[in-house]
C-alpha positions in Angstrom: -10.6 5.9 -21.4 -7.3 5.0 -19.7 -7.5 4.6 -15.9 -5.7 6.9 -13.5 -3.3 4.9 -11.5 -3.6 5.7 -7.7 -0.5 4.5 -6.0 -1.2 4.2 -2.2 1.8 3.7 0.0 1.9 1.9 3.3 1.2 4.3 6.2 4.4 2.9 7.8 6.5 4.6 5.1 5.8 7.5 2.7 4.8 8.4 -0.8 8.5 8.5 -2.1 8.2 4.6 -2.1 6.0 5.1 -5.2 7.6 8.1 -6.9 10.0 6.1 -9.2 7.1 3.9 -10.4 4.9 7.0 -10.9 7.6 8.5 -13.2 7.7 5.3 -15.3 3.9 5.2 -15.7 3.7 8.9 -16.6 6.4 8.3 -19.2 4.1 5.6 -20.7 1.4 8.2 -21.0 -0.7 7.3 -17.9 -2.1 9.7 -15.3 -0.8 8.9 -11.9 -1.8 10.1 -8.4 0.3 9.4 -5.3 -1.7 10.4 -2.2 0.2 11.2 0.9 -0.8 9.4 4.1 2.0 10.9 6.2 -0.4 12.7 8.7 -2.9 9.9 9.3 -1.3 9.1 12.6 -2.2 12.4 14.2 -5.2 12.5 16.6 -7.0 9.7 18.2 -8.0 6.3 16.6 -9.5 5.0 14.5 -7.2 6.0 11.7 -8.7 4.3 8.7 -11.2 7.1 8.0 -8.3 9.5 7.5 -6.7 7.2 4.9 -10.0 7.2 3.0 -10.2 10.9 3.2 -6.6 11.4 2.1 -7.1 9.3 -1.1 -10.5 10.9 -1.9 -9.2 14.4 -1.3 -6.2 13.7 -3.6 -8.6 12.6 -6.4 -10.6 15.9 -6.3 -8.4 17.0 -9.1 -9.5 14.1 -11.3 -12.9 14.2 -13.0 -15.5 12.1 -11.2 -16.2 10.0 -14.3 -12.5 9.1 -14.8 -11.9 5.4 -14.0 -9.1 4.7 -11.5 -6.9 1.7 -10.8 -6.0 1.3 -7.1 -2.5 0.0 -6.3 -1.7 -0.6 -2.7 1.6 -1.6 -1.1 2.2 -3.6 2.1 0.0 -2.5 5.0 -2.1 -0.3 2.7 -3.8 -3.5 1.4 -5.9 -3.6 4.6 -7.5 -0.3 3.8 -8.3 -0.9 0.1 -11.9 -2.0 0.7 -12.8 1.2 2.7 -10.9 3.4 0.2 -12.7 1.7 -2.8 -16.1 2.2 -1.1 -15.3 5.8 -0.2 -14.6 6.9 -3.7 -16.9 8.5 -6.2 -14.7 7.4 -9.1 -15.3 4.1 -10.9 -12.7 1.6 -9.9 -11.7 -0.7 -12.8 -9.0 -2.7 -11.1 -7.1 -3.1 -7.8 -3.5 -4.4 -7.5 -2.1 -5.5 -4.1 1.7 -5.2 -4.2 3.5 -7.3 -1.6 0.5 -6.4 0.5 -1.6 -7.5 3.4 -5.0 -8.7 2.5 -8.3 -7.6 4.0 -10.3 -10.3 5.8 -12.8 -12.2 3.8 -15.5 -11.3 6.3 -15.6 -9.1 9.4 -13.1 -6.4 10.4 -9.4 -6.8 9.7 -6.9 -6.4 12.5 -4.0 -4.2 11.3 -1.5 -6.3 13.3 -1.6 -9.9 14.6 -1.2 -10.6 18.3 2.3 -11.8 17.6 3.2 -8.5 15.8 1.7 -6.5 18.7 3.8 -8.4 21.2 6.8 -7.4 19.1 5.8 -3.7 18.8 4.6 -2.9 22.3 8.2 -2.9 23.9 9.3 -0.6 21.1 6.8 2.2 21.9 7.8 5.2 23.9 4.9 7.2 25.3 2.6 5.3 22.9 4.6 6.1 19.8 6.7 3.8 17.7 10.1 4.4 16.1 10.3 4.7 12.3 9.6 1.4 10.5 13.1 0.9 9.2 14.4 1.2 12.9 12.4 -1.9 13.8 14.8 -4.2 11.9 18.5 -5.1 11.7 20.7 -3.4 9.2 21.1 -6.7 7.4 17.4 -6.6 6.7 17.1 -3.0 5.8 20.0 -2.3 3.5 19.0 -4.7 0.7 15.7 -3.0 0.3 17.3 0.1 -1.3 19.1 0.6 -4.6 21.4 3.3 -3.3 22.1 5.6 -0.3 20.2 8.5 -1.7 17.0 6.6 -2.1 17.5 5.1 1.4 17.8 8.6 2.9 14.7 9.8 1.1 12.6 7.0 2.3 14.0 6.8 5.8 13.8 10.6 6.5 10.2 10.7 5.3 8.9 7.9 7.5 6.3 8.8 10.2 6.5 7.7 13.8 3.1 6.1 14.1 1.3 5.6 17.4 1.0 2.0 18.7 -2.8 2.5 18.5 -2.6 2.6 14.7 -1.6 -1.1 14.8 -4.2 -1.9 17.4 -7.1 -0.8 15.2 -9.5 -3.0 13.2 -10.5 -1.9 9.7 -14.0 -2.6 8.4 -14.4 -4.6 5.2 -17.5 -3.3 3.4 -19.6 -5.9 1.5 -19.1 -5.7 -2.3 -15.8 -3.9 -2.3 -14.3 -6.4 -4.7 -16.8 -5.8 -7.5 -14.0 -5.4 -10.0 -10.9 -7.4 -11.0 -8.3 -7.7 -8.2 -4.8 -9.0 -8.5 -1.6 -9.6 -6.5 2.0 -8.8 -7.2 4.4 -10.7 -5.0 8.0 -9.6 -4.4 9.1 -12.2 -1.9 9.1 -13.5 1.7 7.2 -13.3 3.9 4.3 -12.6 1.5 4.1 -15.9 -0.3 1.2 -17.2 1.8 -0.8 -14.0 1.1 -0.1 -14.3 -2.6 -1.3 -17.9 -2.4 -4.5 -16.7 -0.7 -5.0 -14.2 -3.4 -4.9 -17.0 -5.9 -7.4 -18.9 -3.9 -9.7 -15.9 -4.1 -9.5 -16.2 -7.8 -7.2 -13.2 -8.3 -4.5 -13.1 -10.9 -1.1 -13.4 -9.2 2.4 -12.4 -10.6 5.8 -12.7 -9.1 8.6 -10.1 -9.5 11.4 -11.4 -7.2 12.8 -8.8 -4.8 12.7 -7.4 -1.3 9.7 -5.6 0.2 10.5 -2.2 -1.3 11.4 -3.6 -4.7 9.4 -0.9 -6.4 12.2 1.6 -5.6 14.8 -0.9 -6.9 13.1 -1.9 -10.1 10.5 0.7 -10.9 10.5 -0.2 -14.6 9.8 -3.9 -13.9 7.2 -3.0 -11.3 5.4 -0.6 -13.7 5.4 -3.3 -16.4 3.7 -5.8 -14.0 1.2 -3.2 -12.8 0.1 -2.5 -16.4 -0.2 -6.2 -17.1 -2.2 -7.0 -14.0 -4.4 -4.0 -14.4 -5.2 -5.1 -17.9 -3.9 -1.9 -19.6 -0.7 -3.3 -21.1 
């Protein structure tokens, strides 16, 4: 039975960052789900249980015995262990795409002390601007293939509370009881890709900027199928 691909976007952006890849995978005959995490920043912390609930709720339309492949981008990598352990569906593979890695042991801080020092002055009444507004235009523009895609992604972004980045996410024992792999796009994720290799995971490199999945969805889809063992 072919796995259902579950493409989980970073909570800092939105599901449109996975829509082009989802279209390619569906064209190849795969079932694909793209859960939305756009409302996880509402209410008080912690926020990680809402991410687990969002993915699990989205999969209610998929039979419980259907295997799934989890694909997480960027910050969503920190939540994969809790998502995996919160699902009733069998997980056959997990692919981290230009993603943060959960801690080997103990809880994982969502942001480093250095990142929090950068973010705190940006917050207004405890809420941050949209992710693309954190960076210079020279950093943001190359991430998008055209103005239309940029507008779609930018307009969809949430304004997350600073407390989202101050949370620590548990790492349940045994979450990695299935093949895990890492797809690197480029800086500054090289060290994380190297760590994934040290963990014994398969690592692939598709050169590009951090949102390369919207620039080259065909190439990204091809890599996902290879890393998930379904190609």
